C-alpha positions as CSV (number, residue, x, y, z in Angstrom):
1,X,15.3,-1.9,-0.7
2,X,14.2,0.9,1.5
3,X,12.9,4.0,-0.1
4,X,14.5,7.4,0.1
5,X,12.4,10.6,0.4
6,X,11.4,11.9,-3.0
7,X,9.9,15.1,-4.3
8,X,6.4,15.3,-5.6
9,X,5.9,13.4,-8.9
10,X,9.3,11.7,-8.7
11,X,9.4,8.0,-9.2
12,X,11.2,5.3,-7.2
13,X,14.1,2.8,-7.9
14,X,13.7,-1.0,-8.2
15,X,13.5,-2.7,-4.8
16,X,11.3,-0.1,-3.2
17,X,8.7,-1.4,-0.8
18,X,5.4,0.3,0.1
19,X,2.9,-0.1,2.9
20,X,-0.9,0.0,2.4
21,X,-3.3,0.4,5.3
22,X,-6.1,-2.1,5.2
23,X,-9.4,-1.1,7.0
24,X,-11.4,-3.8,8.8
25,X,-14.0,-4.0,6.0
26,X,-11.3,-5.5,3.8
27,X,-9.9,-8.0,6.3
28,X,-9.9,-11.6,5.0
29,X,-12.7,-14.0,5.9
30,X,-11.5,-17.5,6.8
31,X,-10.2,-19.6,5.2
32,X,-8.8,-16.7,3.0
33,X,-5.6,-15.2,4.3
34,X,-5.1,-12.2,2.1
35,X,-7.0,-8.9,2.2
36,X,-10.0,-8.3,0.0
37,X,-9.0,-7.2,-3.5
38,X,-11.1,-4.1,-3.2
39,X,-8.5,-2.8,-0.7
40,X,-6.3,-2.1,-3.7
41,X,-8.6,0.2,-5.6
42,X,-8.2,3.9,-6.2
43,X,-9.8,6.1,-3.5
44,X,-13.6,6.6,-3.7
45,X,-13.0,10.3,-4.5
46,X,-11.1,9.3,-7.7
47,X,-7.6,9.9,-6.4
48,X,-5.1,7.2,-7.0
49,X,-4.5,4.5,-4.4
50,X,-2.4,5.9,-1.5
51,X,0.6,4.1,0.0
52,X,3.5,4.9,2.3
53,X,7.1,4.2,1.1
54,X,9.0,2.1,3.5
55,X,12.0,4.0,5.0
56,X,14.7,2.2,7.0
57,X,14.1,2.3,10.7
58,X,10.5,3.3,10.4
59,X,8.1,1.6,12.8
60,X,5.1,0.3,10.8
61,X,2.9,1.2,13.8
62,X,3.6,4.9,13.0
63,X,1.6,4.5,9.8
64,X,-1.4,3.2,11.7
65,X,-1.6,6.1,14.2
66,X,-5.1,7.6,13.9
67,X,-6.2,4.4,12.1
68,X,-7.2,2.2,15.1
69,X,-8.1,-1.3,14.1
70,X,-6.5,-1.2,10.7
71,X,-3.9,-3.7,9.5
72,X,-0.9,-3.0,7.2
73,X,0.4,-4.9,4.1
74,X,3.6,-4.6,2.1
75,X,4.0,-4.6,-1.7
76,X,7.1,-4.2,-3.8
77,X,7.7,-1.9,-6.7
78,X,8.0,-5.0,-8.8
79,X,4.6,-6.3,-7.6
80,X,3.1,-3.0,-8.7
81,X,4.9,-3.0,-12.1
82,X,3.7,-6.5,-12.8
83,X,0.2,-5.0,-12.4
84,X,1.0,-2.1,-14.8
85,X,1.0,0.4,-11.9
86,X,3.4,3.2,-11.3
87,X,4.6,4.4,-7.9
88,X,4.8,8.2,-7.8
89,X,5.9,10.4,-4.9
90,X,3.2,12.5,-3.4
91,X,4.6,13.8,-0.1
92,X,2.0,15.3,2.3
93,X,2.7,17.8,5.2
94,X,1.7,15.1,7.7
95,X,3.3,12.2,5.8
96,X,6.5,12.9,3.8
97,X,6.7,9.3,2.6
98,X,3.3,9.3,1.0
99,X,3.1,8.1,-2.6
100,X,0.3,7.2,-5.0
101,X,-0.1,4.1,-7.2
102,X,-1.1,5.3,-10.7
103,X,-2.7,3.0,-13.3
104,X,-6.1,1.4,-14.2
105,X,-7.1,-1.1,-11.6
106,X,-9.3,-3.8,-13.1
107,X,-10.7,-6.6,-10.9
108,X,-7.8,-8.8,-12.1
109,X,-5.2,-6.1,-11.2
110,X,-6.6,-5.7,-7.7
111,X,-6.7,-9.5,-7.1
112,X,-3.1,-9.8,-8.3
113,X,-2.0,-7.0,-5.8
114,X,-4.0,-8.6,-3.0
115,X,-2.3,-12.0,-3.7
116,X,1.1,-10.4,-3.8
117,X,0.7,-8.4,-0.6
118,X,2.3,-9.5,2.7
119,X,1.0,-8.7,6.1
120,X,3.3,-6.3,8.1
121,X,0.7,-5.7,10.8
122,X,-1.9,-8.5,10.8
123,X,-5.6,-7.8,11.4
124,X,-6.5,-7.8,15.1
125,X,-7.7,-11.2,16.4
126,X,-6.2,-13.1,13.4
């Protein structure tokens, strides 16, 4: 299901998909095909993990503008819920579809999210 725009703090319905940008330092090393699990941690400044809610008709490349060399993965709301994570709207002036993933992210939780993720825009040269 494609997300609808939400107000700050509002949660999302089942079927919602999100995109997470993956920087080059978290690209998989062969033979692994999934991103490094540390790509699914909260931000280094302590803020919850950021994502962009998928909206119908949106080009995934838009999410990578100003993030040259990054890749993009998709996770479902159900994937997040299985990891005891909540998706909460956090619209920003430059990204109205921005949301945060709230919940404690243990090593096991991050590995589970990494395994559940699907490439939307694969890493360059892979």
